Each structure stands twice: as structure tokens, then as C-alpha cells.
C-alpha positions in Angstrom: -38.8 -19.8 -123.6 -40.5 -16.5 -123.0 -39.1 -13.1 -123.9 -38.6 -12.2 -120.2 -36.6 -15.4 -119.6 -34.5 -14.7 -122.7 -33.9 -11.2 -121.5 -32.9 -12.3 -118.0 -30.5 -14.9 -119.3 -28.8 -12.4 -121.6 -28.5 -9.9 -118.8 -26.9 -12.6 -116.6 -24.4 -13.6 -119.2 -23.5 -10.0 -120.1 -23.0 -9.0 -116.4 -20.9 -12.1 -115.8 -18.8 -11.8 -119.0 -18.1 -8.1 -118.8 -17.9 -8.0 -115.0 -20.0 -4.9 -114.8 -22.5 -3.8 -112.1 -26.1 -4.2 -112.8 -26.6 -0.4 -112.7 -24.5 -0.1 -115.9 -26.7 -2.5 -117.8 -29.6 -1.6 -120.0 -30.9 -3.4 -123.1 -30.5 -0.3 -125.2 -26.8 0.4 -124.2 -24.3 -1.0 -126.7 -21.9 -3.7 -125.6 -19.1 -1.3 -126.4 -20.5 1.3 -124.1 -20.6 -1.4 -121.4 -16.9 -1.9 -121.9 -16.8 -4.8 -124.3 -13.9 -5.1 -126.7 -13.9 -7.3 -129.8 -12.8 -10.4 -127.8 -15.6 -9.8 -125.2 -18.1 -9.6 -128.1 -16.8 -12.9 -129.6 -17.1 -14.6 -126.2 -20.6 -13.2 -125.7 -21.6 -14.6 -129.1 -20.3 -18.0 -128.1 -22.1 -17.9 -124.7 -25.3 -16.9 -126.4 -25.0 -19.7 -129.0 -24.4 -22.3 -126.2 -27.1 -21.0 -124.0 -29.8 -20.8 -126.7 -28.6 -23.7 -128.8 -28.5 -21.7 -132.0 -25.9 -20.2 -134.3 -25.3 -16.5 -134.6 -23.8 -16.0 -138.0 -21.1 -13.3 -138.1 -23.2 -11.1 -140.4 -26.1 -11.3 -138.0 -24.1 -10.8 -134.8 -22.4 -7.7 -136.1 -25.9 -6.1 -136.2 -26.6 -7.2 -132.6 -25.0 -4.2 -131.0 -26.9 -4.2 -127.7 -28.7 -6.7 -125.4 -32.1 -5.6 -126.7 -31.3 -6.6 -130.2 -29.9 -10.0 -129.1 -33.1 -10.6 -127.1 -35.2 -9.8 -130.2 -33.0 -12.0 -132.4 -33.4 -15.0 -130.1 -37.1 -14.4 -129.8 -37.5 -14.2 -133.6 -35.3 -17.3 -134.2 -37.2 -19.3 -131.5 -40.6 -18.4 -133.0 -39.3 -19.4 -136.5 -38.1 -22.7 -135.2 -41.5 -23.4 -133.6 -43.3 -22.5 -136.8 -41.0 -24.7 -138.8 -41.6 -27.6 -136.4 -45.3 -27.5 -136.8 -45.2 -26.7 -140.6 -46.4 -23.2 -140.6 -43.5 -21.7 -142.6 
């Protein structure tokens, strides 16, 4: 999955979950600034885990305060999984 696809998927999930207009979304705006409370954040984490078939440990997810950081996290994890699969790591 390419970075752009990951970014588009995260954007879609955030817009749907938070019920916000696209104009209020940016990768560098925190979920809290977009109106997310702690329950919304937990639900977003679950949606991300399901969508990308990966775990977001609590200590990692606490650092993922905006969509841009989630995108980079998924990209990094995906690259690491690919490297492990071909024995580079």
C-alpha cells in the first residue's frame, strides 16, 4: 500500500468517525482539535487496526496525535513487515 493510499484511507476513517467536514481536516491538526474525545480516539485506533491489519500498542498510539503521524506509523510498520518477509531485517 502506498503512502497516498494510506493517507486517503486514514482521512476517510477520521472524517467518518468524527463526523467533520473535509475542510476541518489536515494531517497536522490533532485529533483533539478536530473534536475527538478519548472514546473517539480509542475507536479510531480500533478502525486503524482493522483497516491496516496491525496492532497499535497503547504506548505507540498515545504518540500518534494527528493523522500525519498515523500515516507515517503505518508506512513505517508496512515497510518493516516487507523487510522482515524478505529477510532484510
